[in-house]
N, C-alpha and C positions, 0 to 999 in steps of 0.2 A: 393452654401447659401440659406439655408430656412428657414422660422418661424419654431421656435421648435415646435410648434402643429402640422405643416404640416413635420416637419424632424422625428418623433417618429409615424412611419407608425402603427397606433392602435386606434382600433374600439371601447376601455377601453376609451384611451384619446378624442379623438372625443366625445364621450356619456358626459364624466366627465364637456369635455369642451362646450358643447352645454349647461348641465344642469346649470354650474357656470353662463354662460351668461342670462339663462332664470329670474335665481335667483336673480342677478346684482352682483354678488358676483365675488372678486379677486381668478383668477387660477395660478397655477403654475406647473410646471413639475419639478421633480427632477432628475435630471441628473448625472450618475456616474461619468462623464466625466467634465459637468460644473457648478455642484450644483446647485441650485435653478434657475430657466429659467423663466420667463415673455412668456406667450404663442408667442407672436411676435417679442423675441430674435431672430436673424438669428444665425443662426449656421453649420458649417461644418457638412459635413458626419462625421460621426465614426462609428464604433464597439467597444464599451468596455462597457463591463458586469463589475460593482462595485464588488469589492473582498473585504473579510471581513478585511485584512490589511489597504485597503486604508480609509477605514471609518475616523479613527485619523483625516488624512490630510484634509477631506470634510467637515470634522463637521464646523471648524472656518467662512469659505466663506458663508454655510447654515446659519449660528447662523446671522453672518453681512447681511445679503440679507433681511433674516427675519426683524432684526429689522429697517433697510435701507427703507424695504416697509411698514413700520408699521404693521406688523401684529401684532394681541393681541390673538387672539383665529386662530388655523387651525384644520381643519378635512383632515386627510391624508389617501386615498383612496388605499387600497392594499390588495393582495390576502394574502389567511392565510399564515404565513413564516414556518410556522410547515408542511404545505403542499409542499409551494412552495418555495427550500432553496433559490432562486437566488435573491428574496427578502429582505431577512433575514438584508444582508448589507445595503439594504439602509432604512429600519424601524429604525434600528442603528442610522443613520446618523440624521434621523430625526428626533427620541427622543433625542438625543443627545443636536442637534442644538436648539430646542425647550427647553427644558431646562438653558441652556446656555443663551438663548437670554427673558428666563422669558416669553413664548407664550406655551398659555392650549392647550394641545393634545388633538386631539380626532381621536382614530383609528379605520375605519371603512371598512369591504368589499364592493367593489362597488357595484353600485345601480343592482340589477338582479343576482347577484352571490349567 
């Protein structure tokens, strides 16, 4: 078990987490396996990339998590879904979840991309 922010070995996640901390902003990770995660949430190792046919099943939990966390607006950093096909299901989840939870969504490329 590791905190989500350490489980995902990613320079992008490290940089975005650090930026959020510097700005005093909340930071979440969207997991294809576990949904919306706070960085300190303990999760086991897994190897699963979200598939298009799994989007519908993940949306309600993510929407519920956004409501529980009191999120009213969200900046979602992602690669260009038209260039990196694997990110498309994640983008679809966050778009649908934000819509259901009445959260204002802004989609951006990660800083430096």
